C-alpha positions in Angstrom: 85.7 126.2 111.1 85.3 128.4 114.1 84.2 126.7 117.4 82.5 128.4 120.1 84.1 126.3 122.7 87.4 128.0 121.8 86.0 131.5 122.1 85.9 131.6 125.7 87.4 133.3 128.8 90.7 132.0 127.8 91.1 134.9 125.4 91.9 137.1 128.4 94.1 134.6 130.1 97.7 133.6 129.3 98.0 130.4 127.5 100.0 127.7 129.3 100.9 124.3 128.0 103.7 121.9 127.3 105.9 123.0 124.4 107.4 120.7 121.9 109.4 121.2 118.8 107.8 120.6 115.3 110.2 118.8 113.0 109.8 119.9 109.3 112.0 121.4 106.6 111.7 124.2 104.1 112.8 123.0 100.5 116.3 122.2 101.7 116.8 125.4 103.6 118.3 125.1 107.1 115.6 124.8 109.6 116.3 126.5 113.1 113.9 124.5 115.4 113.3 126.6 118.5 110.8 125.6 121.2 108.7 128.1 123.1 110.1 126.3 126.3 111.6 123.1 127.3 109.4 119.9 127.4 107.0 119.9 130.2 107.4 123.6 131.2 104.8 126.3 131.2 104.7 128.9 128.5 103.4 132.4 127.7 102.2 133.3 124.2 102.2 136.9 123.0 98.7 138.5 122.7 98.6 138.8 119.0 99.4 135.0 118.4 97.0 134.2 121.1 94.2 136.4 119.5 94.7 134.7 116.1 94.4 131.3 117.6 91.3 132.2 119.6 89.5 133.9 116.8 89.3 130.6 114.8 89.1 132.4 111.5 91.1 131.1 108.6 93.5 133.8 107.3 95.7 134.0 104.2 97.4 137.4 104.5 100.3 135.2 103.8 99.3 133.1 100.9 99.0 129.4 101.9 97.1 126.1 101.6 97.1 123.9 104.7 96.4 120.1 104.1 95.7 118.2 107.4 97.3 114.8 107.7 94.7 112.4 109.0 96.1 110.5 112.1 97.2 107.0 111.2 98.7 104.2 113.3 102.3 103.6 112.4 104.5 100.6 112.9 105.7 102.2 116.2 102.2 101.8 117.3 101.8 105.6 117.7 99.2 107.6 115.8 100.9 110.2 113.6 99.0 113.3 112.7 100.2 116.6 111.1 99.8 118.8 108.1 101.4 120.1 105.0 101.7 123.7 104.0 102.0 124.8 100.4 103.4 128.3 100.1 104.0 130.1 96.7 107.6 131.1 96.6 106.7 134.6 95.2 105.1 135.3 98.5 108.4 135.0 100.4 110.6 136.2 97.5 113.1 139.3 98.0 115.3 139.7 100.9 115.9 137.0 103.5 112.8 136.1 105.5 111.9 134.2 108.6 108.7 132.1 108.9 107.3 131.1 112.4 105.0 128.2 112.7 102.9 127.8 115.7 100.6 124.8 116.2 98.3 124.2 119.2 96.8 120.6 119.6 93.9 120.3 122.1 92.5 116.9 123.2 88.7 117.0 123.6 89.2 115.2 126.9 91.9 117.7 128.1 90.7 121.1 126.8 92.5 123.0 129.5 95.8 121.3 128.7 96.8 121.9 125.1 100.1 121.1 123.5 102.1 123.6 121.6 104.7 123.1 118.8 106.8 125.8 117.3 109.4 126.2 114.6 111.4 129.1 113.1 112.4 128.5 109.3 115.0 130.7 107.7 114.3 131.6 104.1 117.2 132.7 102.0 117.0 135.7 99.5 114.9 134.7 96.4 114.4 136.4 93.2 111.2 138.5 92.9 110.0 136.2 89.9 110.6 132.9 91.9 108.3 130.2 90.5 106.7 127.2 92.2 105.8 126.4 95.7 107.6 125.3 98.9 106.0 122.5 101.0 106.4 122.5 104.9 105.5 119.4 106.7 105.0 118.9 110.4 104.2 115.7 112.4 103.1 115.1 116.0 102.1 112.0 117.9 98.7 111.3 119.3 96.9 108.9 121.6 93.4 107.7 120.8 90.9 110.3 120.9 89.4 113.5 119.2 91.5 116.7 118.9 91.2 120.2 117.6 94.4 121.7 115.8 95.1 125.4 115.3 97.9 126.4 113.1 99.4 129.9 112.7 102.3 130.8 110.4 103.7 134.4 110.0 106.7 136.1 108.4 108.8 139.0 109.5 106.1 141.3 108.2 103.5 139.8 110.5 101.6 138.5 107.5 99.5 135.7 108.9 98.3 132.2 107.5 96.1 130.5 110.0 93.9 127.3 109.7 92.0 125.0 112.0 90.7 121.5 111.9 89.4 118.6 113.9 91.2 115.3 113.9 90.5 111.9 115.3 93.0 109.1 116.1 90.9 105.9 116.2 91.4 102.2 116.0 89.3 100.1 113.5 86.6 98.0 115.2 88.6 94.8 114.5 91.8 96.3 116.0 90.3 97.3 119.5 92.7 94.8 121.2 95.8 97.0 119.9 97.2 99.0 122.8 98.8 102.1 121.2 102.1 103.3 122.6 100.7 106.7 123.7 97.9 107.0 126.4 94.5 108.1 125.1 94.2 111.9 124.8 98.0 112.5 124.9 99.8 114.7 122.5 103.6 114.3 122.1 106.4 115.4 119.6 107.1 113.1 116.8 109.8 110.6 117.8 112.3 110.4 115.0 115.0 108.6 116.9 114.2 104.9 116.9 117.0 103.7 119.1 116.5 105.6 122.3 117.0 103.7 125.6 113.9 101.7 126.6 112.7 102.6 130.3 113.1 99.9 132.9 110.5 97.1 133.1 109.1 95.5 136.2 109.7 91.8 135.5 107.5 89.0 136.7 108.6 87.0 139.8 110.4 83.7 139.3 113.0 82.6 136.8 113.0 84.9 133.8 112.5 83.6 130.3 115.5 83.8 128.0 114.7 85.0 124.4 117.0 84.9 121.5 116.3 87.3 118.7 118.1 87.2 115.3 117.4 90.2 113.2 118.3 90.8 109.6 118.6 94.6 109.2 118.2 95.2 105.4 116.2 97.3 103.1 112.7 96.3 102.0 114.1 96.9 98.5 117.2 94.8 98.2 118.5 97.0 95.4 119.0 100.0 97.9 122.3 100.7 99.2 121.4 102.0 102.6 118.8 101.5 105.4 115.9 104.0 105.6 113.7 104.7 108.7 110.9 102.5 107.2 113.2 99.6 106.8 114.0 99.5 110.6 110.9 100.9 112.2 108.9 97.7 112.5 111.9 95.6 113.4 112.7 97.9 116.2 109.2 98.0 117.4 109.3 94.1 117.6 112.3 94.3 119.8 110.7 96.9 122.0 107.5 94.9 122.6 109.4 91.8 123.3 111.7 93.7 125.8 108.7 95.0 127.6 107.1 91.6 128.2 107.3 91.1 132.1 108.0 87.4 131.8 110.9 87.8 129.5 114.0 88.7 131.5 117.0 87.6 129.5 117.7 88.8 125.9 120.1 87.7 123.4 120.2 89.9 120.2 122.1 89.2 117.0 121.8 91.8 114.3 123.1 90.7 110.9 122.8 91.5 107.2 122.7 88.7 104.7 123.8 90.7 101.7 126.9 91.9 103.5 127.3 88.6 104.9 128.2 89.7 108.4 127.0 90.0 112.0 126.6 93.6 112.8 126.0 93.4 116.6 125.8 90.9 119.3 124.4 91.1 122.9 124.2 87.9 125.0 121.9 87.0 127.9 121.4 90.7 129.0 118.6 91.9 131.3 117.9 94.7 128.7 118.3 95.3 125.1 120.8 98.0 124.5 119.0 100.0 121.8 121.5 102.9 121.5 124.3 100.4 120.9 122.2 98.5 118.4 121.4 101.8 116.6 125.1 102.7 116.3 126.0 99.3 115.1 123.7 99.3 112.0 124.5 102.9 111.0 127.3 101.5 108.7 125.0 99.0 106.8 125.7 99.1 103.1 124.0 96.1 101.5 125.0 97.1 97.9 128.7 97.0 99.0 130.2 93.6 98.5 134.0 93.0 98.5 135.7 90.8 95.9 136.2 87.9 98.2 132.4 87.7 98.6 131.8 87.9 94.9 134.2 85.0 94.3 132.0 82.8 96.4 129.3 81.2 94.4 126.8 80.7 97.2 128.2 83.1 99.9 125.0 84.4 101.2 123.5 80.9 101.5 126.7 79.7 103.4 126.6 82.8 105.6 123.0 82.2 106.5 123.5 78.5 107.1 126.6 79.0 109.4 124.8 81.7 111.3 121.7 79.5 112.1 123.8 76.5 112.9 126.2 78.5 115.3 123.4 80.3 117.0 121.3 77.1 117.7 124.4 75.1 118.5 125.8 77.6 121.1 122.6 78.3 123.1 119.4 76.9 124.4 116.9 79.7 124.9 113.3 79.5 125.9 112.5 80.8 122.3 114.3 81.7 119.0 112.8 84.5 117.1 113.9 85.6 113.6 112.9 89.0 112.2 113.6 90.9 109.0 112.6 91.5 105.4 112.5 88.6 103.0 115.8 87.1 102.1 115.6 86.0 98.4 118.6 83.8 97.5 119.4 81.7 94.4 119.3 78.6 96.6 117.8 77.6 100.0 119.9 76.6 102.9 120.5 72.8 102.4 118.2 70.7 104.7 121.1 68.5 105.4 122.9 71.3 107.1 120.0 72.0 109.4 118.2 68.6 110.1 120.9 67.3 112.4 120.2 70.2 114.7 116.4 69.7 114.8 116.4 67.3 117.6 118.3 69.8 119.9 115.6 72.4 119.2 113.1 71.8 121.9 111.9 75.4 122.2 109.6 77.3 119.9 111.1 79.0 116.8 109.3 81.9 115.1 109.9 84.1 112.0 108.5 87.6 111.9 108.8 88.4 108.1 108.6 92.2 107.6 107.1 92.6 104.1 105.7 95.9 103.0 104.5 94.6 99.7 103.3 91.0 100.1 101.6 91.0 96.7 104.9 91.6 95.0 106.7 88.9 96.9 104.3 86.2 97.9 106.6 83.2 98.1 108.6 81.9 101.0 112.2 83.2 101.5 115.3 81.5 102.6 114.7 82.0 106.4 111.0 81.0 106.0 112.2 77.8 104.3 115.0 77.2 106.9 112.7 77.3 110.1 110.5 74.5 108.7 113.4 72.2 109.9 112.5 73.3 113.5 108.8 73.3 113.2 109.0 77.0 113.2 106.0 79.4 112.7 106.1 82.2 110.4 104.2 85.6 110.6 103.9 88.1 107.7 104.1 91.7 108.9 102.9 94.2 106.2 100.7 96.5 108.4 100.9 97.8 112.0 98.0 95.5 113.0 100.0 92.6 111.8 102.8 93.6 114.0 100.8 93.9 117.1 98.9 90.5 116.7 102.0 88.7 115.5 104.0 89.6 118.7 101.0 89.0 121.0 100.7 85.4 119.5 104.5 84.8 119.7 104.4 85.9 123.5 101.4 83.7 124.3 103.1 80.8 122.6 106.5 81.2 124.4 104.7 81.5 127.8 102.6 78.4 127.2 105.5 76.5 125.9 107.5 77.3 129.0 104.5 76.4 131.2 104.1 73.1 129.4 107.8 72.3 129.8 107.6 73.1 133.6 104.6 70.7 134.0 106.8 67.9 132.6 109.7 68.5 135.0 109.3 66.5 138.4 108.7 68.8 141.4 107.4 71.8 139.5 
């Protein structure tokens, strides 16, 4: 797997690059994640590590099997690449050990500017006859392009495991319109925190459009008692993409959970979506936890959803109303007689972005999908990252056109 382009004059030079932390864990053992340097600073590798990386020779002094993870586009519209390392426990048995993992990722378009990731993994004392394997996983995020990856792992005895591979982050031909969240050729640390603050956006001149978003934060599997990252990732990405649209300048967000029959978070007509506050608000979601009062209500979830829709429509007149969330499967639909009286007041477009990872298992419409029919709503099914991109693009286009058409009907505009 050696590449001559890597056996260059750089072997006599000090390697400098951005350093990031690789996030992975070692069979439940505490992982001490230590970067070579802070993000964006220049670093210096020791000569022995640099020599191993530049030699491009696979080594297994420390027994290991490295399986590259092919870069794939996630719901956050970032390409995720990485690796899995399988390590026999007997190879690290005995006294406490320390594994050091160093990964260098080099874009073919930026060969003089590689990114480095590092991690220190503490290994507890293990019996000499320890059976089985440990699996270490690491992820990093990529922009579109081709890359070369060098991996070096060593223990306290300086035994080395090294592996090298090429990787490509590429969109399918039919998805070329998608704009990934990372620039082409860029390498970044994997982003595990979904609710970081969004950078400021330069808005379009003129009156900003007011968007109202009702998000049902619930597990894909309704039997689960807590939210997982995969349950929230697409929903957060929908919010981020909407918040970045220059023509949208006012945002009202209502986060709720139908199973718990409660509103989790509310933000009204704000210039920015407060992602950290939203993240804190949904931390306590426990869909499987229902109190006795809720159990005594025969159609409590239906009533909650009906009251929520009526309240949010009656109290506001945004330029668009967007529902988002997994399918809400209830015993009964929201009664049409509850919603039809409101239909004449809904002169703005209504959308439902239904986040359904397994559409084959649940192909039928849910309670929200049926409810928005009363307002001539348009539903989008999101089961893959491409669905998310094209759904949001379509929604934004429809909202802008609806606003332009409305302005054309107003005298003097």
